[in-house]
C-alpha positions in Angstrom: 14.1 17.5 16.6 11.6 17.2 19.4 8.9 16.8 16.8 10.5 13.6 15.7 10.5 12.3 19.3 6.9 13.3 19.7 5.9 11.6 16.5 7.7 8.4 17.5 5.8 8.5 20.8 2.5 9.0 19.0 3.3 6.0 16.7 4.3 3.9 19.7 1.1 4.8 21.6 -1.1 4.1 18.6 0.4 0.7 17.9 0.5 -0.2 21.6 -3.2 0.5 22.0 -4.1 -1.3 18.7 -2.3 -4.4 20.0 -4.2 -4.2 23.4 -1.2 -3.4 25.6 -1.3 -1.1 28.6 1.9 0.8 29.2 2.5 -1.5 32.1 2.0 -4.6 30.1 4.3 -3.3 27.3 7.0 -2.4 29.9 6.9 -5.8 31.5 6.9 -7.7 28.2 9.8 -5.7 26.8 11.9 -5.3 29.9 11.7 -1.5 29.8 10.6 0.5 32.9 7.0 1.7 32.7 7.9 5.3 33.5 10.4 5.2 30.5 7.6 3.9 28.2 5.5 6.9 29.3 8.4 9.2 28.6 8.9 7.7 25.1 5.2 8.1 24.3 5.4 11.8 25.4 8.5 12.4 23.4 10.6 13.3 26.4 13.5 11.0 25.7 15.8 10.0 22.9 15.1 6.3 22.1 18.0 4.1 21.2 17.8 1.9 18.1 18.1 -1.1 20.4 14.9 -0.1 22.2 13.1 0.5 18.9 13.8 -3.1 17.9 12.8 -4.5 21.3 9.5 -2.5 21.2 8.8 -3.7 17.7 9.5 -7.3 18.5 7.3 -7.1 21.6 4.5 -5.3 19.7 4.7 -7.6 16.7 5.4 -4.9 14.2 8.2 -3.6 12.1 10.6 -1.1 13.5 9.8 1.0 10.5 6.2 1.3 11.7 7.4 3.0 14.9 9.6 5.5 13.1 8.2 8.9 12.2 8.0 9.9 8.6 10.6 12.6 8.0 10.0 15.2 5.3 12.9 17.1 3.9 
């Protein structure tokens, strides 16, 4: 399960950097604490679906782009 959290974090970091946001800028724009953004990117927390949508809106991407690909 932690691999899913880590992949989400990698996706978040990749998209954030591609959009030119620092962690601090993303945190401010999305209303999420900067330390929590860092924890999400490191795969240390379970992200709620609400936060996925807030992050996607802030980053101008689809929530699906943030989600990891799961192979069965």
